[in-house]
C-alpha positions in Angstrom: -15.5 -12.1 80.2 -16.3 -15.8 80.8 -15.7 -18.2 78.0 -18.9 -19.7 76.6 -19.3 -23.2 75.3 -19.7 -23.9 71.6 -23.3 -23.4 70.2 -23.5 -26.9 68.9 -24.1 -30.2 70.7 -21.2 -32.4 71.9 -21.7 -36.1 72.5 -20.9 -37.7 75.8 -18.2 -40.4 75.8 -20.8 -43.0 76.8 -23.2 -42.1 74.0 -23.0 -42.0 70.3 -25.9 -39.6 69.6 -24.1 -37.4 67.0 -25.0 -38.7 63.6 -23.9 -37.7 60.2 -26.3 -37.4 57.3 -25.5 -40.9 56.1 -26.6 -42.2 59.5 -23.2 -43.3 60.8 -23.0 -42.8 64.6 -20.0 -41.0 65.8 -18.7 -41.0 69.4 -17.0 -37.7 69.6 -14.8 -38.2 72.6 -13.6 -41.5 71.3 -12.7 -39.9 68.0 -10.8 -37.1 69.8 -8.9 -39.8 71.7 -8.1 -41.5 68.4 -6.7 -38.2 67.1 -4.6 -37.7 70.2 -3.1 -41.2 70.0 -2.3 -40.8 66.3 -1.1 -37.2 66.2 0.5 -36.2 69.5 3.0 -39.0 70.1 4.4 -38.5 66.6 5.0 -34.8 66.8 6.1 -34.9 70.4 8.9 -37.4 69.6 10.1 -35.0 66.8 10.1 -32.0 69.2 11.8 -34.0 71.9 14.6 -34.9 69.4 14.8 -31.2 68.3 15.1 -29.9 71.9 17.6 -32.7 72.7 19.8 -31.8 69.7 19.8 -28.1 70.6 20.4 -28.4 74.3 22.8 -31.3 74.5 25.6 -28.8 73.9 25.2 -28.0 77.6 25.9 -31.7 78.5 28.8 -31.7 76.0 30.3 -28.6 77.6 30.8 -30.2 81.0 32.4 -33.3 79.2 35.1 -31.2 77.7 33.8 -29.6 74.5 35.2 -26.2 75.0 38.7 -27.4 75.8 38.8 -29.9 72.9 37.8 -27.4 70.3 40.1 -24.8 71.9 37.4 -22.1 72.5 37.3 -19.4 75.1 34.2 -19.0 77.2 33.1 -16.0 75.2 33.5 -17.9 71.9 31.4 -20.8 73.3 28.6 -18.3 74.1 28.9 -16.8 70.6 28.2 -20.3 69.2 25.1 -20.5 71.3 24.0 -17.1 70.0 24.5 -18.2 66.4 22.0 -21.0 66.9 19.2 -18.6 67.8 20.2 -16.2 65.0 19.6 -18.9 62.5 16.4 -19.9 64.3 15.0 -16.3 64.2 15.9 -15.7 60.5 14.3 -18.8 59.1 11.2 -19.1 61.3 8.7 -17.4 59.0 10.1 -18.7 55.7 9.8 -22.3 57.1 6.1 -21.8 58.0 5.4 -20.3 54.5 7.0 -23.5 53.0 4.8 -25.6 55.3 1.7 -23.8 54.1 2.7 -24.2 50.5 3.7 -27.9 50.8 2.4 -30.5 53.4 3.2 -31.5 57.0 3.9 -35.1 55.8 6.7 -33.8 53.6 8.0 -30.8 55.6 8.1 -32.0 59.2 10.1 -35.2 58.6 12.4 -33.4 56.1 13.3 -30.8 58.8 13.9 -33.5 61.3 16.4 -35.3 59.0 18.1 -32.1 58.3 18.7 -31.0 61.9 19.6 -34.6 62.7 22.4 -34.5 60.1 23.7 -31.1 61.4 23.5 -32.3 65.0 25.6 -35.4 64.1 28.2 -33.2 62.4 28.7 -31.2 65.7 30.4 -34.4 66.9 33.1 -34.1 64.3 34.0 -30.4 64.5 37.7 -29.7 65.0 37.8 -26.0 65.6 35.6 -23.1 66.7 34.8 -22.1 63.1 33.2 -25.6 62.6 31.3 -25.2 65.8 30.0 -21.8 64.8 28.8 -23.0 61.4 27.2 -26.1 62.8 25.3 -24.2 65.5 24.0 -21.6 63.0 22.7 -24.2 60.6 21.3 -26.3 63.4 19.2 -23.3 64.4 18.2 -22.6 60.8 16.8 -26.1 60.1 15.2 -26.6 63.5 13.4 -23.3 63.3 10.4 -24.6 61.3 9.5 -27.5 63.6 7.8 -26.0 66.6 5.7 -23.3 64.8 5.0 -25.8 62.1 3.6 -28.3 64.5 1.5 -25.7 66.4 -0.1 -24.7 63.1 -0.5 -28.4 62.2 -2.4 -29.1 65.4 -4.6 -26.1 64.9 -5.9 -27.7 61.7 -7.1 -30.8 63.6 -8.6 -29.5 66.9 -11.2 -27.0 67.9 -9.9 -23.8 69.5 -10.8 -24.8 73.1 -8.9 -28.1 72.6 -5.6 -26.7 71.2 -4.0 -25.3 74.3 -3.7 -28.6 76.1 -2.3 -30.3 73.0 0.3 -27.6 72.4 1.4 -27.7 76.1 1.5 -31.5 76.0 3.7 -31.3 72.9 5.9 -28.7 74.5 6.3 -30.8 77.6 8.8 -32.8 75.5 11.2 -29.9 76.0 11.3 -30.5 79.7 11.4 -34.2 79.2 14.3 -33.7 76.8 16.2 -32.0 79.6 15.7 -35.0 82.0 16.2 -37.6 79.3 19.2 -35.7 77.9 20.9 -35.7 81.3 20.8 -39.4 81.9 21.5 -40.1 78.2 24.6 -37.8 78.3 25.7 -39.5 81.5 25.6 -42.9 79.9 27.2 -41.8 76.6 30.0 -39.9 78.3 31.3 -43.3 79.5 32.2 -43.9 75.9 35.1 -41.4 76.3 38.0 -42.8 74.4 36.0 -45.2 72.2 37.5 -45.1 68.7 39.8 -42.4 70.0 37.0 -39.9 70.4 36.0 -37.9 73.5 32.7 -38.6 75.2 31.3 -35.2 74.3 31.6 -36.1 70.6 29.7 -39.3 71.1 26.9 -37.3 72.7 26.4 -35.3 69.5 27.0 -38.3 67.1 24.7 -40.8 68.7 21.9 -38.4 69.5 22.1 -36.9 66.0 22.0 -40.4 64.3 18.9 -41.2 66.4 17.2 -38.1 65.1 18.0 -38.9 61.5 16.6 -42.5 61.8 13.4 -41.2 63.5 13.0 -38.4 61.0 13.2 -41.0 58.1 10.5 -43.1 59.8 8.4 -40.0 60.3 7.4 -40.0 56.6 5.4 -43.1 57.5 3.7 -41.9 60.6 3.1 -38.1 60.0 -0.2 -37.6 58.2 -1.6 -34.4 56.5 -4.9 -32.8 57.3 -8.3 -34.4 58.3 -9.8 -34.3 54.7 -7.1 -36.8 53.5 -6.1 -38.7 56.7 -5.9 -42.4 55.8 -6.4 -43.5 59.4 -9.9 -42.0 59.5 -13.0 -43.5 58.0 -15.0 -41.3 55.6 -17.7 -40.7 58.2 -15.0 -39.6 60.7 -13.4 -37.3 58.3 -16.8 -35.7 57.5 -17.5 -35.3 61.2 -14.2 -33.7 62.0 -14.7 -31.3 59.1 -18.2 -30.5 60.5 -17.0 -29.8 64.0 -14.1 -27.7 62.8 -16.4 -25.7 60.5 -18.6 -24.8 63.4 -15.6 -23.7 65.5 -13.0 -22.0 63.3 -11.4 -21.8 59.8 -9.5 -25.1 60.0 -11.8 -26.9 57.6 -11.7 -24.2 54.9 -9.6 -24.5 51.8 -7.7 -21.3 52.2 -5.0 -20.6 49.6 -1.8 -18.8 50.5 -1.8 -15.0 50.1 0.6 -12.3 51.0 -2.3 -10.2 52.3 -2.8 -12.6 55.1 1.0 -12.5 55.9 0.7 -8.8 56.2 -2.4 -9.1 58.4 -0.4 -11.1 60.9 2.6 -8.7 60.8 0.4 -5.6 61.3 -1.8 -7.0 64.1 -0.8 -5.6 67.5 -2.3 -8.5 69.3 0.2 -10.8 67.6 3.0 -8.8 69.1 1.5 -9.3 72.6 1.7 -13.1 72.1 5.2 -12.7 70.7 6.6 -10.7 73.6 4.7 -13.0 76.0 7.1 -15.7 74.8 10.1 -13.4 74.5 10.1 -12.7 78.2 10.0 -16.4 79.0 12.4 -17.6 76.3 15.4 -16.1 78.0 14.9 -18.0 81.2 13.8 -21.1 79.3 16.9 -21.4 77.2 19.4 -20.1 79.8 18.1 -22.9 82.1 18.3 -25.6 79.4 21.7 -24.4 78.1 23.4 -23.7 81.4 21.7 -25.9 84.1 24.4 -28.6 83.9 27.1 -26.0 84.3 25.3 -24.2 87.1 25.0 -27.4 89.0 28.6 -28.5 88.3 29.8 -25.1 89.6 28.2 -25.8 92.9 31.0 -28.4 93.5 29.6 -31.5 91.9 31.5 -33.7 89.4 30.5 -33.6 85.7 28.7 -37.0 85.9 26.9 -36.0 89.1 25.8 -32.7 87.5 24.4 -34.6 84.5 22.3 -36.7 86.8 21.2 -33.9 89.1 19.6 -32.1 86.1 17.0 -34.9 85.9 14.8 -34.1 89.0 14.1 -30.4 88.2 13.2 -31.3 84.6 11.1 -34.2 85.8 9.1 -31.8 88.0 8.8 -29.3 85.1 7.5 -32.0 82.7 4.8 -33.2 85.2 3.7 -29.6 86.0 3.5 -28.6 82.4 1.0 -31.3 81.6 -1.0 -30.8 84.8 -1.2 -27.1 84.6 -2.2 -27.2 80.9 -5.0 -29.7 81.7 -6.4 -27.7 84.6 -6.1 -24.4 82.6 -8.1 -26.0 79.7 -10.7 -27.4 82.1 -11.4 -24.0 83.8 -11.1 -22.1 80.5 -8.4 -19.6 81.7 -4.8 -19.1 80.7 -3.8 -15.7 82.0 -4.0 -16.4 85.8 -1.9 -19.6 85.4 0.7 -17.7 83.3 1.0 -15.0 86.0 1.2 -17.5 88.8 3.9 -19.7 87.3 6.0 -16.8 86.0 6.1 -15.6 89.6 7.0 -19.2 90.7 10.1 -19.0 88.4 10.8 -15.6 89.9 11.0 -17.2 93.4 13.5 -19.7 92.0 15.8 -16.9 90.8 15.4 -15.0 94.1 16.6 -18.2 95.9 19.6 -18.5 93.6 20.6 -14.9 94.0 20.1 -15.0 97.8 22.7 -17.7 98.3 25.9 -15.8 98.8 28.1 -18.9 99.0 26.7 -21.6 96.6 29.6 -24.0 97.0 29.2 -24.0 100.8 25.4 -24.3 100.5 24.8 -26.1 97.2 21.5 -27.5 98.4 20.0 -24.0 98.6 20.9 -23.1 95.0 19.7 -26.6 93.8 16.3 -25.9 95.4 16.2 -22.7 93.4 16.6 -24.6 90.2 13.5 -26.6 91.0 11.4 -23.4 91.5 12.8 -21.9 88.2 12.1 -25.1 86.2 8.7 -25.5 87.8 7.7 -22.0 86.8 9.3 -21.7 83.4 8.0 -24.7 81.6 4.3 -24.5 82.4 4.3 -20.8 81.6 6.0 -21.3 78.2 3.6 -24.2 77.4 0.6 -22.0 77.9 1.9 -18.8 76.2 2.9 -20.7 73.1 -0.8 -21.8 72.6 -2.2 -18.3 72.5 -1.7 -17.6 68.8 -3.1 -21.1 68.0 -6.4 -20.3 69.8 -6.7 -16.6 69.2 -5.5 -15.9 65.6 -8.1 -16.4 62.9 -7.2 -17.3 59.3 -4.9 -20.2 58.4 -2.1 -18.2 56.8 -2.3 -15.5 59.4 -2.2 -18.1 62.2 0.8 -19.8 60.6 2.7 -16.5 60.3 1.7 -15.5 63.9 3.0 -18.8 65.2 6.3 -18.3 63.4 6.5 -14.6 64.4 6.0 -15.5 68.0 9.0 -17.9 68.0 11.1 -15.4 66.0 10.6 -12.5 68.3 10.5 -14.8 71.3 13.9 -16.3 70.6 15.5 -12.9 70.5 15.2 -13.3 74.3 17.2 -16.5 73.9 19.9 -14.6 71.9 20.3 -12.2 74.8 20.3 -15.1 77.3 23.2 -16.9 75.6 25.5 -14.0 76.6 24.7 -13.5 80.3 26.0 -16.7 81.9 29.7 -16.1 81.8 32.3 -18.3 83.4 33.8 -15.4 85.3 30.5 -15.0 87.2 30.6 -18.5 88.5 29.3 -19.9 90.8 26.7 -17.2 91.7 26.0 -16.0 88.2 24.5 -12.7 89.5 24.1 -11.1 86.1 22.4 -14.2 84.5 20.1 -14.9 87.4 19.2 -11.2 87.8 18.3 -10.7 84.1 16.3 -14.0 84.2 14.5 -12.7 87.3 13.6 -9.4 85.7 12.3 -11.2 82.6 10.0 -13.5 84.6 8.6 -10.5 86.5 8.0 -8.5 83.2 6.4 -11.7 81.8 3.8 -11.7 84.6 3.1 -7.9 84.1 2.8 -8.3 80.3 0.3 -11.2 80.8 -1.8 -9.0 83.0 -1.8 -6.4 80.3 -2.7 -8.9 77.5 -5.5 -10.2 79.7 -6.9 -6.7 80.0 -6.5 -5.9 76.3 -8.2 -9.1 75.1 -11.0 -8.6 77.6 -11.5 -5.1 76.3 -11.6 -6.4 72.7 -14.2 -9.0 73.7 -16.3 -6.3 75.4 -16.1 -4.1 72.3 -17.3 -6.8 70.0 -20.1 -7.8 72.4 -21.2 -4.1 72.4 -21.1 -4.1 68.6 -23.0 -7.4 68.0 -24.7 -8.3 71.4 -25.2 -12.0 72.1 -23.8 -13.3 68.8 -20.3 -14.3 69.8 -19.0 -17.4 71.5 -15.4 -18.2 72.2 -15.5 -21.1 69.7 -16.7 -18.8 67.0 -19.0 -20.0 64.2 -18.7 -21.0 60.6 -18.0 -18.3 58.1 -16.0 -16.0 60.4 -13.8 -13.6 58.6 -10.8 -14.0 60.8 -10.3 -12.8 64.4 -11.4 -9.3 63.5 -14.9 -10.6 62.8 -17.3 -9.1 65.5 -18.5 -12.6 66.3 -15.0 -13.8 67.2 -14.2 -13.9 70.9 -10.7 -14.2 72.2 -9.8 -16.9 74.7 -8.3 -15.4 77.9 
């Protein structure tokens, strides 16, 4: 079913023909650009730091972390698993706190908390300290991504959210590229103050996070009704356009009934498992790419630098694909196409029977894997933001998606074992299977949501648009249409 445009007029960027009751002209496109410039850089920087602090363990590993802390390979992998265990356990509670407090308080507070824990990773002396730090890092990082997705859903119309979520998520790919060159530079501090280079990676990047988190209290704002950077007329206009599109302008109090509505909705689980089957390849790539490249025969410093090009490609494609997807009003075809692109990458990696003799072949495979994984994840993470109605239900659905999704990451932390180097047949095979299942699940979700739209259209013909309308009673309202 084709997506229909909203049933209210939108102003052209060259015209200011939308007018509020008090007669103030509003240029809608200029106002949206203003929101983008104010909101997106702030939350993107916070997520970049979050992803940097969780994935820099991969850079620290090739600089001697495991040997210095006297861990076995299995114990190192257990430390990676503990991060995601904490992440999964605290996802939903964190979004409940966000709903009951404010973004201006909660998002910077989380950032400072995980910055402190990330810094402490640089001073661990044994595996027990490493385990504890990784668990608490996952616990305090868990609220940032779903919190920001919910936060953006309170500012933008449904049709505008996908690109913003994907743009925000592109920071994950950029963190991989930025983290590689940053780790390469910091590693040259090996021996400074008698500390290993791997310690300085954690310490300096963690301190940077704490500083930015403290500054975030100044540049994170709350919701449109109280935003100080907007004029009264602009606030009213944003409220008006949100009211015509979704529930974002409503003053919905917290209720456990809406929590149960999310947990009991089968569609929410489709979005959850959509991410689950991409989180394993996403996190195995981010956590093991430096090791995979180093095991091809490259030095530690060269491996750090060689991670940059695949991540650079992934960052670029994540933004481009999200933009095109939003313009054409479709997500599912892009999700399928890029999940299969990642599959090609893993097929290339598995087909190379002698990676050390032909490292270029495996390196090409990492490009296909990164180019497929990141655009797919950027799109799948936006589905609850655009398809779940009701503020609390949407906040819980966003958190639930990350919780169930990251169970895939928990599995992924155990499948790239040192004994499988350099081919990593088990790890690459499982990642390949997950990307193929992801494409199949997307196809099913596409069919299921199309069927739901057809059912609603049959019940109330001609009354529904994808943007919805004011007064909708959540996504079960017969006027609500799901975005495909």
